[in-house]
C-alpha positions in Angstrom: 8.5 -3.7 33.4 7.7 -3.8 29.7 10.5 -3.5 27.1 10.2 -2.6 23.5 11.7 -5.0 20.8 15.2 -4.1 19.6 15.9 -4.3 15.9 19.5 -4.5 14.6 18.7 -3.1 11.2 15.7 -1.3 9.8 14.7 -2.8 6.5 15.0 -0.5 3.5 12.2 1.1 1.5 10.8 -1.2 -1.3 12.0 -0.4 -4.8 10.3 -0.7 -8.2 6.8 0.2 -6.9 4.2 -0.3 -9.6 0.7 1.0 -9.4 -2.0 -0.2 -11.8 -5.3 1.7 -11.7 -8.6 0.5 -13.2 -12.3 0.9 -12.9 -15.1 -1.6 -12.9 -17.2 0.8 -14.9 -16.7 4.3 -16.3 -16.1 6.5 -13.2 -17.7 3.8 -11.0 -15.8 1.8 -8.4 -12.0 2.1 -8.9 -9.2 -0.3 -8.1 -5.5 0.2 -7.4 -3.1 -2.8 -7.5 0.2 -1.9 -5.9 3.3 -4.1 -6.1 7.0 -3.8 -5.2 10.3 -5.6 -5.0 11.0 -7.9 -2.0 12.9 -6.2 0.9 15.2 -8.6 2.7 14.3 -9.0 6.3 10.8 -7.4 6.0 8.2 -9.0 8.3 5.3 -7.1 6.7 4.4 -4.2 4.4 1.9 -1.4 5.1 0.2 0.6 2.4 -2.1 3.6 2.8 -4.2 5.3 0.0 -5.2 8.9 0.6 -7.4 11.2 -1.5 -5.3 14.0 -3.0 -8.0 16.6 -2.6 -8.3 16.4 1.2 -5.7 14.0 2.5 -8.3 11.7 4.0 -7.3 8.0 4.1 -9.5 6.1 1.7 -8.0 2.7 2.4 -5.1 1.0 4.1 -3.8 -2.5 4.5 -1.0 -4.7 5.6 0.4 -7.8 4.0 2.6 -10.2 6.0 5.7 -11.9 4.9 8.8 -10.8 3.0 7.7 -12.4 -0.2 4.1 -11.1 -0.2 4.6 -8.0 -2.3 1.2 -7.0 -3.8 -2.0 -5.5 -2.4 -5.2 -4.5 -4.2 -7.7 -1.9 -3.1 -11.1 -1.9 -4.6 -14.3 0.1 -4.2 -12.3 3.4 -4.5 -14.0 6.3 -6.2 -13.4 6.3 -9.9 -12.2 9.6 -11.3 -10.5 10.5 -8.0 -6.7 11.2 -7.6 -5.1 9.2 -4.8 -1.7 9.4 -3.0 -0.1 6.0 -2.2 2.1 5.9 0.9 
């Protein structure tokens, strides 16, 4: 019989999220650098980037560790609006 892990407290949502956008050339490949405050007790953070126009996931990633609070996505389409989750 398999049992699921039991967690005493769910970590809170990160605060002070900062998103820096850039392009490697005018309307060429775009980058998003996303950072946030440390959340006590977090084992990892997951981030997903979706295109606003159709909701399709353009990129996603996970960083491990409570203190690892930054992720960068590159090769995104420049000139495109994205939703960060």
